[in-house]
Every structure is written in C-alpha cells, then in structure tokens.
VEXPA-348276 format. One record per residue (C-alpha): residue in three letters; x, y, z; residue number from 1. Coordinates in pm, 1 decimal, decimal comma. Example, Ala and Ser with C-alpha at 12.3 -4.5 7.8 and 13.67 -1.06 7.14 Angstrom:
<baros>
> rest|east|north|up|nr
> ALA|1230,0|-450,0|780,0|1
> SER|1367,0|-106,0|714,0|2
</baros>
This chain:
<baros>
> rest|east|north|up|nr
> MET|7568,3|7239,5|1863,8|1
> PHE|7557,8|7475,6|2188,0|2
> ASP|7208,7|7438,8|2319,4|3
> GLY|7190,4|7426,5|2722,6|4
> PHE|7535,4|7669,2|2758,3|5
> ASP|7471,9|7960,8|2890,1|6
> ALA|7688,8|8271,3|2788,4|7
> ILE|7934,3|8217,1|3065,2|8
> LEU|8052,5|7892,0|3018,4|9
> LEU|8060,3|7959,1|2648,9|10
> ALA|8309,5|8254,2|2709,2|11
> ARG|8524,5|8023,1|2917,8|12
> ILE|8510,5|7743,5|2688,2|13
> GLN|8617,4|7967,9|2405,2|14
> PHE|8887,3|8135,4|2592,1|15
> ALA|9003,2|7784,6|2680,9|16
> PHE|9017,2|7667,3|2316,5|17
> THR|9218,4|7977,3|2182,3|18
> ILE|9446,5|7948,5|2437,6|19
> ALA|9508,9|7646,9|2462,5|20
> PHE|9611,2|7654,5|2069,0|21
> HIS|9799,3|7986,9|2141,0|22
> ILE|10066,7|7864,0|2454,9|23
> LEU|10164,8|7618,5|2240,0|24
> PHE|10359,5|7855,7|1988,5|25
> PRO|10487,8|8100,8|2223,5|26
> ALA|10657,6|7815,3|2442,7|27
> PHE|10792,9|7647,0|2129,8|28
> SER|10919,9|7982,3|2018,1|29
> ILE|11115,4|8037,4|2362,2|30
> GLY|11272,6|7709,2|2337,5|31
> LEU|11402,2|7783,5|1978,9|32
> ALA|11498,0|8117,1|2015,9|33
> SER|11752,4|7986,3|2289,8|34
> TYR|11858,2|7717,9|2088,8|35
> LEU|11934,9|7910,6|1744,4|36
> PHE|12149,2|8147,8|1965,8|37
> VAL|12359,9|7836,6|2117,1|38
> LEU|12375,5|7690,5|1743,3|39
> ASN|12457,7|8071,7|1622,7|40
> ALA|12737,1|8081,2|1913,2|41
> LEU|12900,1|7721,0|1870,5|42
> TRP|12931,0|7801,7|1486,7|43
> LEU|13092,4|8080,2|1561,3|44
> ARG|13327,0|7944,5|1776,6|45
> THR|13390,8|7632,8|1579,1|46
> GLN|13347,9|7730,5|1220,8|47
> ASP|13197,5|7400,3|1202,3|48
> SER|12935,1|7437,5|934,1|49
> VAL|12732,8|7142,8|1074,4|50
> TYR|12618,8|7408,1|1332,9|51
> LEU|12509,8|7647,8|1047,9|52
> THR|12299,2|7395,3|863,6|53
> LEU|12113,2|7318,9|1175,2|54
> PHE|12058,9|7711,4|1204,0|55
> ASP|11920,2|7765,5|880,3|56
> HIS|11710,3|7472,5|930,1|57
> TRP|11552,8|7546,9|1241,1|58
> LYS|11522,5|7942,6|1201,7|59
> LYS|11271,3|7865,8|929,3|60
> ILE|11067,0|7667,4|1135,6|61
> PHE|11100,6|7958,3|1407,1|62
> ALA|10974,3|8229,4|1209,6|63
> VAL|10633,6|8038,6|1095,5|64
> THR|10587,4|7975,1|1469,4|65
> PHE|10671,9|8287,6|1567,4|66
> ALA|10410,9|8420,0|1333,9|67
> MET|10129,2|8190,0|1442,3|68
> GLY|10182,1|8315,9|1796,8|69
> VAL|10142,0|8663,0|1723,4|70
> VAL|9816,7|8565,4|1549,9|71
> SER|9692,9|8369,7|1787,2|72
> GLY|9821,3|8620,3|2063,1|73
> ILE|9585,0|8914,2|1894,9|74
> VAL|9269,9|8681,1|1942,7|75
> MET|9328,7|8711,8|2358,6|76
> SER|9268,2|9085,6|2351,4|77
> TYR|8980,2|9074,3|2100,8|78
> GLN|8819,0|8846,0|2373,2|79
> LEU|8897,0|9030,8|2697,8|80
> GLY|8715,9|9322,1|2486,6|81
> THR|8410,5|9132,9|2402,7|82
> ASN|8355,1|8844,2|2643,1|83
> TRP|8524,3|8960,3|2972,6|84
> SER|8481,8|9341,0|2920,1|85
> VAL|8392,7|9344,9|3302,1|86
> PHE|8734,1|9222,5|3422,1|87
> SER|8921,3|9398,5|3186,2|88
> ASP|8728,1|9702,9|3360,3|89
> LYS|8815,4|9587,7|3666,9|90
> VAL|9181,9|9476,2|3646,9|91
> GLY|9291,4|9686,1|3351,9|92
> PRO|9498,7|9921,7|3592,5|93
> VAL|9704,0|9644,2|3685,7|94
> ILE|9714,7|9402,5|3422,9|95
> GLY|9731,1|9689,9|3155,8|96
> PRO|10068,3|9818,9|3192,2|97
> LEU|10196,0|9499,4|3231,4|98
> MET|10080,4|9402,6|2894,1|99
> GLY|10216,3|9742,8|2800,6|100
> TYR|10509,1|9684,6|2925,1|101
> GLU|10556,3|9293,6|2725,7|102
> VAL|10470,3|9497,4|2412,1|103
> LEU|10714,8|9812,2|2475,3|104
> THR|11017,7|9579,0|2558,3|105
> ALA|10984,7|9233,0|2497,9|106
> PHE|10806,9|9213,3|2149,8|107
> PHE|10952,4|9492,0|2013,6|108
> LEU|11252,8|9363,0|2131,1|109
> GLU|11186,7|9003,4|1902,4|110
> ALA|11028,2|9213,7|1629,9|111
> GLY|11328,9|9433,0|1611,0|112
> PHE|11589,2|9189,4|1546,7|113
> LEU|11390,7|8898,0|1411,8|114
> GLY|11439,9|9045,5|1067,6|115
> VAL|11823,1|9057,3|1082,5|116
> MET|11840,2|8704,4|1248,8|117
> LEU|11646,3|8543,6|973,8|118
> PHE|11794,7|8728,6|651,0|119
> GLY|12086,5|8944,4|786,7|120
> LEU|12409,9|8705,0|820,7|121
> LYS|12568,2|8826,9|493,2|122
> ARG|12439,2|9184,3|561,9|123
> VAL|12570,3|9264,0|868,6|124
> GLY|12864,5|8990,1|944,2|125
> PRO|12873,8|8696,6|1191,1|126
> GLY|12902,1|8916,8|1519,0|127
> LEU|12627,4|9141,1|1484,7|128
> HIS|12375,6|8848,2|1382,7|129
> LEU|12484,7|8640,3|1700,6|130
> PHE|12397,5|8970,0|1904,2|131
> ALA|12078,9|8967,3|1689,1|132
> THR|11966,0|8606,4|1767,1|133
> GLY|12071,6|8660,6|2127,8|134
> MET|11829,5|8970,7|2128,7|135
> VAL|11536,4|8759,1|2000,6|136
> ALA|11594,0|8481,8|2258,5|137
> ILE|11615,4|8739,7|2569,2|138
> GLY|11289,4|8922,8|2401,4|139
> THR|11068,3|8559,1|2397,3|140
> LEU|11201,9|8516,4|2788,1|141
> GLY|11108,3|8869,7|2820,4|142
> SER|10786,6|8835,5|2707,4|143
> ALA|10716,5|8504,9|2957,9|144
> PHE|10833,9|8731,6|3223,3|145
> TRP|10582,0|8981,4|3171,8|146
> ILE|10278,6|8759,0|3048,1|147
> LEU|10352,4|8521,5|3344,7|148
> SER|10375,1|8862,4|3597,7|149
> ALA|10013,5|8908,6|3508,2|150
> ASN|9885,3|8586,8|3509,0|151
> SER|10073,3|8527,7|3853,9|152
> TRP|9895,6|8845,3|3986,7|153
> MET|9585,6|8694,8|3893,6|154
> HIS|9651,5|8364,0|4114,0|155
> THR|9813,3|8546,6|4415,1|156
> PRO|9732,2|8914,8|4397,6|157
> THR|9993,5|9189,4|4600,4|158
> GLY|10067,0|9515,5|4609,5|159
> HIS|9725,9|9700,2|4470,9|160
> ALA|9378,5|9871,4|4632,6|161
> MET|9055,5|9929,2|4545,7|162
> ASN|8920,2|10237,3|4406,4|163
> ALA|8587,0|10412,2|4487,5|164
> VAL|8459,2|10227,6|4137,1|165
> GLY|8572,3|9857,2|4230,1|166
> GLN|8876,1|9891,1|4031,2|167
> PHE|9220,9|9722,4|4136,5|168
> VAL|9436,3|9967,5|4123,5|169
> PRO|9847,0|9958,9|4189,3|170
> VAL|10009,0|10057,9|4520,1|171
> SER|10341,8|9866,1|4466,9|172
> TRP|10440,4|9777,2|4124,2|173
> PHE|10704,9|9557,1|4269,1|174
> GLU|10490,1|9363,9|4500,3|175
> ILE|10236,3|9331,2|4179,7|176
> ILE|10539,6|9204,1|3947,1|177
> PHE|10708,9|8978,8|4189,5|178
> ASN|10396,1|8855,8|4363,1|179
> PRO|10431,8|8530,4|4574,1|180
> SER|10371,8|8269,6|4273,9|181
> PHE|10564,9|8461,5|3998,2|182
> PRO|10881,8|8350,1|4056,8|183
> TYR|10805,2|7950,8|4068,1|184
> ARG|10549,3|7994,4|3767,0|185
> LEU|10823,8|8207,0|3566,6|186
> VAL|11065,8|7898,1|3641,1|187
> HIS|10827,6|7629,0|3611,2|188
> MET|10709,4|7744,3|3253,9|189
> VAL|11033,4|7832,8|3092,3|190
> LEU|11170,9|7485,0|3166,1|191
> ALA|10848,7|7358,2|3030,6|192
> ALA|10921,2|7539,1|2677,8|193
> TYR|11260,3|7435,8|2668,5|194
> LEU|11191,1|7077,0|2753,3|195
> THR|10891,2|7092,2|2488,4|196
> THR|11140,2|7202,5|2197,3|197
> ALA|11426,3|6983,0|2303,4|198
> PHE|11166,8|6682,4|2265,1|199
> ALA|11044,6|6803,5|1938,6|200
> ILE|11422,1|6862,9|1802,3|201
> GLY|11495,7|6531,0|1955,9|202
> ALA|11213,3|6343,7|1764,6|203
> ALA|11274,8|6545,7|1448,6|204
> GLY|11639,6|6404,1|1479,9|205
> ALA|11536,0|6055,2|1552,3|206
> TYR|11308,9|6069,8|1231,2|207
> ARG|11612,2|6133,3|1003,7|208
> LEU|11827,2|5885,6|1184,5|209
> LEU|11594,6|5632,4|1171,7|210
> ARG|11597,3|5622,3|844,9|211
> ASP|11964,6|5711,6|739,0|212
> GLU|12207,6|5710,9|1080,0|213
> SER|12478,5|5851,1|928,6|214
> ASP|12333,6|6192,4|850,0|215
> VAL|12587,0|6406,0|1035,7|216
> ALA|12323,5|6693,8|1120,2|217
> SER|12060,9|6474,5|1217,6|218
> ARG|12315,3|6316,0|1489,9|219
> ARG|12443,9|6688,7|1618,1|220
> MET|12061,1|6799,2|1695,1|221
> PHE|11975,9|6459,0|1842,9|222
> SER|12284,6|6465,9|2060,7|223
> MET|12198,3|6819,9|2173,9|224
> ALA|11820,0|6739,9|2246,5|225
> MET|11914,8|6440,2|2474,1|226
> TRP|12160,3|6667,8|2672,5|227
> MET|11898,0|6885,0|2730,6|228
> ALA|11656,0|6633,9|2813,3|229
> ALA|11851,5|6465,2|3045,2|230
> ILE|11993,6|6778,8|3246,8|231
> VAL|11625,5|6959,0|3229,7|232
> THR|11391,4|6692,9|3278,1|233
> PRO|11509,0|6635,1|3671,0|234
> ILE|11535,8|7025,0|3738,0|235
> GLN|11149,4|7074,2|3605,9|236
> ILE|11017,8|6826,6|3826,8|237
> PHE|11235,6|6949,6|4109,9|238
> ALA|11110,2|7308,0|4043,9|239
> GLY|10753,0|7173,9|3962,2|240
> ASP|10784,3|7043,9|4341,6|241
> LEU|10813,5|7397,7|4457,1|242
> HIS|10568,4|7522,9|4268,2|243
> GLY|10314,6|7274,2|4397,6|244
> LEU|10429,7|7372,1|4741,0|245
> ASN|10378,4|7741,7|4674,9|246
> THR|10023,9|7642,6|4535,2|247
> LEU|9973,0|7435,2|4842,8|248
> LYS|10026,3|7791,7|5040,5|249
> HIS|9853,0|8014,0|4826,2|250
> GLN|9592,3|7819,9|4688,4|251
> PRO|9536,6|7522,2|4884,2|252
> ALA|9183,0|7443,6|4738,1|253
> LYS|9326,6|7431,0|4409,3|254
> VAL|9601,1|7128,7|4537,6|255
> ALA|9301,8|6952,7|4711,4|256
> ALA|9175,2|6934,0|4361,5|257
> MET|9459,9|6867,3|4218,3|258
> GLU|9505,2|6563,2|4446,8|259
> GLY|9134,6|6423,6|4534,8|260
> HIS|9115,9|6478,3|4854,8|261
> TYR|8769,1|6554,4|4969,6|262
> GLU|8842,3|6487,8|5325,8|263
> THR|9092,9|6694,4|5561,6|264
> ARG|9328,9|6373,5|5704,6|265
> ARG|9655,5|6297,5|5809,2|266
> GLY|9852,8|6058,3|5679,6|267
> ALA|9696,2|6146,7|5344,7|268
> PRO|9772,8|5884,9|5007,5|269
> LEU|9907,2|5957,5|4692,5|270
> VAL|9641,6|5894,4|4454,3|271
> LEU|9800,3|5720,5|4124,9|272
> PHE|9459,0|5724,2|3979,0|273
> ALA|9087,3|5771,8|4045,8|274
> VAL|8732,1|5867,6|3922,5|275
> PRO|8651,4|6155,1|4100,4|276
> ASP|8271,3|6173,3|4210,6|277
> ASP|8179,6|6521,6|4307,2|278
> ALA|7837,7|6469,3|4380,6|279
> ASN|7921,8|6248,7|4633,4|280
> GLU|8249,4|6385,2|4739,2|281
> THR|8422,1|6090,7|4669,1|282
> LEU|8688,1|5911,1|4433,8|283
> ARG|8600,0|5573,3|4313,1|284
> TYR|8840,2|5299,7|4156,2|285
> THR|9113,4|5418,9|4402,0|286
> VAL|9487,4|5300,9|4346,6|287
> GLU|9707,4|5497,0|4619,6|288
> ILE|10015,6|5504,5|4814,5|289
> PRO|9962,1|5497,9|5195,7|290
> LYS|10071,6|5822,1|5340,5|291
> LEU|10310,6|5953,4|5052,7|292
> GLY|10052,3|6252,4|4998,3|293
> SER|10131,6|6383,0|5316,8|294
> LEU|10507,4|6345,2|5277,6|295
> ILE|10525,7|6528,8|4949,8|296
> LEU|10279,9|6801,5|5060,8|297
> ALA|10359,4|6841,3|5448,8|298
> HIS|10726,2|6667,8|5428,9|299
> ASP|10597,1|6461,4|5716,6|300
> VAL|10407,1|6121,0|5642,4|301
> ASN|10161,4|6204,6|5898,2|302
> GLY|10113,1|6571,1|5815,3|303
> GLN|9731,1|6721,0|5770,4|304
> VAL|9654,5|6753,7|5386,9|305
> LYS|9324,3|6968,2|5357,3|306
> GLY|9004,6|6807,8|5194,0|307
> LEU|8777,4|7016,5|4924,3|308
> LYS|8505,2|7002,4|5220,6|309
> GLU|8704,0|7249,6|5411,3|310
> TRP|8542,3|7511,4|5112,2|311
> ALA|8154,4|7550,3|5009,9|312
> ARG|8078,7|7380,6|4696,7|313
> GLU|8072,2|7747,8|4519,8|314
> ASP|8444,3|7815,0|4604,6|315
> ARG|8584,8|7491,8|4474,7|316
> PRO|8732,4|7426,4|4164,8|317
> PRO|8614,7|7166,1|3890,4|318
> VAL|8780,4|6874,2|4027,5|319
> ALA|8764,6|6608,4|3742,7|320
> PRO|8916,8|6823,5|3485,5|321
> VAL|9207,5|6950,6|3747,0|322
> PHE|9229,7|6605,6|3849,0|323
> PHE|9311,7|6425,5|3559,1|324
> ALA|9558,5|6694,3|3401,0|325
> PHE|9744,9|6715,6|3672,0|326
> ARG|9761,8|6324,0|3641,7|327
> ILE|9875,9|6377,8|3250,6|328
> MET|10118,1|6642,4|3310,2|329
> VAL|10319,5|6497,5|3599,1|330
> GLY|10309,6|6153,6|3420,1|331
> LEU|10436,2|6284,6|3094,1|332
> GLY|10728,6|6482,0|3322,0|333
> MET|10806,8|6141,1|3480,6|334
> MET|10823,8|5989,0|3125,4|335
> MET|11106,7|6235,4|3015,0|336
> LEU|11320,4|6107,3|3281,2|337
> LEU|11328,8|5771,0|3059,2|338
> PRO|11475,5|5897,0|2724,2|339
> GLY|11736,8|6137,9|2872,3|340
> LEU|11887,6|5857,5|3133,2|341
> TRP|11809,3|5632,6|2856,8|342
> SER|12045,8|5857,5|2649,7|343
> LEU|12351,0|5896,1|2886,7|344
> LEU|12389,5|5532,0|2896,7|345
> ARG|12404,1|5505,7|2500,5|346
> ARG|12604,6|5795,9|2477,5|347
> TRP|12881,9|5679,8|2742,6|348
> GLN|12850,7|5312,4|2516,2|349
> GLY|12910,3|5477,7|2194,6|350
> ARG|12544,5|5406,0|2076,3|351
> LEU|12357,0|5721,7|2096,3|352
> HIS|12288,6|5750,3|1715,7|353
> THR|12213,1|5349,1|1676,6|354
> ASP|11996,4|5212,3|1909,3|355
> ARG|11693,3|5226,6|1743,6|356
> ALA|11483,6|5142,7|2041,8|357
> LEU|11599,1|5460,1|2175,5|358
> LEU|11538,8|5657,6|1870,2|359
> ARG|11189,1|5529,7|1848,9|360
> ALA|11095,8|5596,9|2199,4|361
> ALA|11250,7|5952,4|2147,6|362
> LEU|11017,9|6047,7|1826,9|363
> VAL|10703,6|5885,4|2041,4|364
> MET|10767,4|6119,7|2301,2|365
> GLY|10812,5|6394,1|2053,9|366
> PRO|10478,2|6582,1|2155,6|367
> SER|10527,0|6511,8|2494,0|368
> GLY|10611,6|6866,5|2590,9|369
> PHE|10291,0|7029,0|2412,5|370
> ILE|10061,8|6779,2|2583,1|371
> ALA|10234,0|6820,4|2931,7|372
> LEU|10194,1|7204,2|2836,1|373
> VAL|9831,6|7239,8|2782,5|374
> ALA|9779,9|6978,9|3091,9|375
> GLY|9962,5|7209,0|3324,2|376
> TRP|9759,9|7507,3|3193,1|377
> ILE|9422,0|7300,4|3257,9|378
> VAL|9581,8|7251,0|3641,2|379
> THR|9681,0|7600,9|3665,1|380
> GLU|9391,5|7813,4|3496,9|381
> VAL|9056,0|7596,4|3592,9|382
> GLY|9195,5|7555,6|3921,3|383
> ARG|9153,9|7926,7|3970,3|384
> GLN|8829,3|7862,3|3965,1|385
> PRO|8547,1|8035,6|4045,7|386
> TYR|8793,8|8321,5|4044,1|387
> THR|8934,8|8518,9|3802,8|388
> VAL|9127,3|8725,9|4052,5|389
> TYR|9175,3|8460,6|4309,3|390
> GLY|9002,2|8490,1|4609,3|391
> LEU|8890,5|8844,5|4540,7|392
> LEU|8690,0|8868,2|4216,5|393
> ARG|8450,0|8577,1|4061,6|394
> THR|8440,5|8470,5|3725,5|395
> VAL|8080,7|8542,5|3700,0|396
> ASP|8146,1|8868,0|3807,8|397
> SER|8393,2|8922,6|3527,5|398
> VAL|8200,1|8817,0|3215,1|399
> SER|8058,8|9083,9|2968,3|400
> PRO|7657,4|9108,3|2963,3|401
> ILE|7667,5|8941,9|2618,6|402
> ALA|7385,2|8693,3|2517,1|403
> ALA|7462,6|8345,4|2459,4|404
> PRO|7392,0|8301,6|2084,0|405
> ALA|7652,3|8569,9|2001,3|406
> VAL|7954,1|8408,2|2191,8|407
> ALA|7799,6|8103,1|2033,1|408
> ILE|7854,0|8206,8|1716,8|409
> SER|8222,0|8345,3|1767,5|410
> LEU|8290,9|8037,2|1923,7|411
> ALA|8219,7|7825,1|1620,6|412
> ALA|8412,2|8079,6|1385,5|413
> PHE|8698,0|8012,0|1614,5|414
> VAL|8701,8|7622,2|1604,1|415
> ILE|8655,6|7636,0|1221,4|416
> SER|8904,6|7890,5|1146,2|417
> TYR|9179,0|7784,5|1401,9|418
> ILE|9167,2|7447,6|1247,9|419
> ALA|9195,0|7570,6|929,8|420
> ILE|9475,0|7816,8|984,0|421
> PHE|9676,6|7657,9|1280,5|422
> GLY|9606,2|7308,4|1128,8|423
> ALA|9759,2|7385,2|820,7|424
> GLY|10049,7|7613,2|968,7|425
> ALA|10126,9|7284,1|1236,8|426
> PHE|10148,5|7074,6|918,5|427
> TYR|10384,8|7292,4|748,4|428
> VAL|10607,4|7287,8|1047,8|429
> LEU|10597,3|6912,5|1119,8|430
> ARG|10702,5|6888,4|716,2|431
> LEU|10987,7|7144,4|784,2|432
> MET|11095,1|6932,8|1102,5|433
> GLY|11080,2|6616,2|849,9|434
> GLN|11301,9|6728,4|630,2|435
> ARG|11712,3|6678,6|618,9|436
> PRO|11864,1|6996,9|760,8|437
> GLY|12050,3|7140,9|487,5|438
> GLY|11913,9|6896,4|201,9|439
> ALA|12251,0|6745,0|203,1|440
> PRO|12324,6|6398,4|83,6|441
> PRO|12399,9|6099,8|353,8|442
> GLY|12715,3|6060,6|436,6|443
> ASP|12946,0|5829,9|556,6|444
> ASP|12951,4|5682,3|949,5|445
> PRO|13125,2|5923,1|1160,1|446
> GLY|13131,8|5634,8|1401,5|447
> PRO|13143,1|5699,3|1795,3|448
> ILE|13126,0|6079,5|1886,2|449
> ARG|13119,9|6325,9|2133,9|450
> SER|12797,0|6538,9|2181,9|451
> ALA|12942,1|6831,8|2030,6|452
> GLY|13226,1|6668,9|1833,7|453
> ILE|13142,4|6553,2|1474,8|454
> THR|13350,2|6713,3|1240,1|455
> PRO|13170,4|6691,7|952,7|456
> ALA|13210,9|6776,2|541,3|457
> PRO|13047,5|7121,4|499,5|458
> ALA|12678,9|7081,6|455,7|459
> VAL|12708,0|7456,0|323,3|460
> ASP|12900,3|7645,4|94,3|461
> GLU|13107,6|7834,1|309,9|462
> ARG|13250,7|8081,2|49,5|463
> ALA|12904,1|8229,1|43,6|464
> ILE|12951,4|8297,9|444,1|465
> PRO|13152,5|8575,3|570,3|466
> SER|13441,8|8442,8|797,6|467
> PRO|13323,9|8461,5|1185,0|468
> HIS|13634,1|8691,4|1245,3|469
> SER|13572,1|8932,0|925,0|470
> GLY|13368,6|9158,5|1109,8|471
> ALA|13103,7|9246,6|836,9|472
> ALA|13019,8|9073,2|507,8|473
> SER|13137,9|9192,4|187,0|474
</baros>
C-alpha cells in the first residue's frame, strides 16, 4: 500500500491525517461552548424555556465532540515522540512549556467545570451553572490561545536563542507567546470556529424546519445561527485579509504558492483558477483578473509581487496543495456571505423560517466550515514546508530515525481505527443533530418573529428546574 514512500513522507502523511481529524473537534467545541453559554445566559435572563431546551439538546453534542477531541489530541503527543523525536528534542524547551500551560490552565478549566455544566443544574443552581458553562467556554478559548501560540511560533519564531546542543531555548516568553503571526492566527481561527459552529447549527435547524416550519426550538436556533453567519462572515473575511498580509511579510514564499505566482512581476493578476505545473514553473488553463493580485497584496495595482523563482526549489513549499486548498478556503468563505445576507432580507420580510430555498441553502452549507478548516490547515502547514520551524529547522532534520515500514504500519492502523471510531462518533453526532430539540411535538406556527422574540409553550417541565432567582436547587 505504501511502497515507494520514505519514512519522512509517511510521517508527514500520518501527522496530516490525524490532525485533519483532530482539528475539527476542538474547533466545533470552541463554538459550541460559547453557544451553550449564550443559551444558558438567555434562559437565565428571560426564563424562556426554549433556550433551556436548546441548551439540553446541544450540550449532549458538545460532550461527544469534546470527548472525541480529547482522544484524537492524545495521538498528537504520541506522534511527536515516535515520528518527530528530533523536532521534540530541539524545540522542547519552547513548545513543551506552552503545551504545559495549555493543560494546566485551559484544559483543567474545561475538565473541572464540564461535569457541572452537563449534570449540575439541579445541584448547584442556575447561577453557578451559568458560571460553570462560562468557565468551559473560557477554557476552550484558552486552549486555542496556547496551542495557536505554539503553532504560530513555529511559523514566526522569535524570543529564543540556540544552546550548545542545537536546541531552541527561551529568551523572552512574551516574544515567544505573542510572536508576530499569533494575534492574526488566533483571531482567524476563533472566528473560523464560530462560523463552523454557526453553519452546523443552522443546517440542523434548517433540516428540522424543512419538516416542520412550526418547530419553535428549531426556529430559534436557525435564527441565532443566521445572525452569527451574517455578522461574523464579513469580519472573518477582513481578518483573513489581515492574516494574509501578515503572512506576506513573514512567509512570502507561502503567499507566492497560494497565489500561484512563479514570476516576480508588477501588476500581478489575481488567479481565480489554474493548474500548477511545478516541473515547468508555470500555470496552465489560467483564469485570472488582471492587476487585482497586486492591489490585494500590495494595495497598489502596479505593486510588485514576488514569485517562487526568487527562492531555490528546495526552499519552496509544494505549490499544488497550497494553491488549491487556498481557493477552497476562500471560495467557501465568500459563499458563506450568501446565506447570511439572504437571511437578513428574509428576516426583514418576516420569512426567515418559511423560505425553503434559504433553508435548503443553509442545509447544503452545513459542512462548509469543516471543509474550510481543513483547507486552511493545509494552506498554513503545507505552506510552511520545507520547514518545521520556519527558516530555522527543516522537516528532513526533524524526523525520528525510524524505518519506513514501521511508520507505514502505524499509519495503516491509524487510518483503520480513525475511520471506525471517529466515523461512528461523527455518525452519532449527526443523528443527535437531526433530532428535534427536546423531543417536543410540533406546535402552532407562531407567525413572523424577532430573532430572540418567540415566547413558546414550555418545551420542558419547568417544575423540575430551579428558578433562576432561587440561588440553588432544592
């Protein structure tokens, strides 16, 4: 199956495969945790039981997603020890403490309050339960902070020195943590997590509304999801542009691969589509807009944009995967604008929940955030090649002294086990998402509504829930 592959390539494929699975779960968890906090706060403020119904529905999905994220994350540490031990040795004094901070702060915060969030409403009372939900949400964001700080340092390394044995050692933790690409990468990733969650929730709501337009809970979650899509998508496009300009400053070869520019030129076009021919250093079947590339990258229609020929072949990233993944990511980002803007029009017309074309579009866009996440990871990480620490440590110098057959066996085991375990987990999550929140029977059509203005019949037995003002459960 893996004949002709060397150990380095197999190790890279293994890490790419496992992290492509893993990244989906933490990103979804980040968005869901914040969504659960908002639902909990709205229920506490309004005493509208629909918010509690949605909270109970989505907390089950969060629990499964969180568990799969933890399990898939453990594999990352395993691989760093087996396949990338040289990398671990050289960057351990920098990366190790950052990962330790993530565990000691963010992960412990998530794990410590998770049980209270999932099972503690009747035991600790609504106020403390809201606090616990907030701590879980903060914990997920804290995890993103530390992990993205470590990852960003690998792209824009600062605040370090080299010791006598060739290890990166910290000189300034502030410069290491807040390295030049970290703020852009953190904002871009968190917004991506929120959009991924919004479109997944919107698709679940659309799925239910296509079967029953009067389902009050589904109307509410679809409305909230479309608000998020309409507001956050333009912000994400702006943040992505800033992140791209930061990448141009610190990793210009990556941007050249993203844009498909082999030649340095002024008035560079924006390439909409092409087929990179790396052997001949050219693009084939090109569809482009003249000068727009320079306008975007240099803010000048005649600005100069560096091409890949400025770097030796051994210093360039692979062009095709970066080029195509970038267009998938950006294309999906632009497509996300449509449902958001469409929903604003239908909301104004009072047809947000009854426009079946909009509901179908939201359903189709459900997986778009997950696809964009993986595409964005490909752009970021494959575009960093041939380095693990950009400009300082090459990938070929980071791999363990391990034979290709050993890596191939573990890769095959990962492929089989991941498809079985996480495939079953994803199927279960999809089944939960497709269920009616609260299992309530269909109600009467409440007519045109505000985003958060439905006052439905209770979807849960409120006698079993302590009053938001009681302080603690009886």
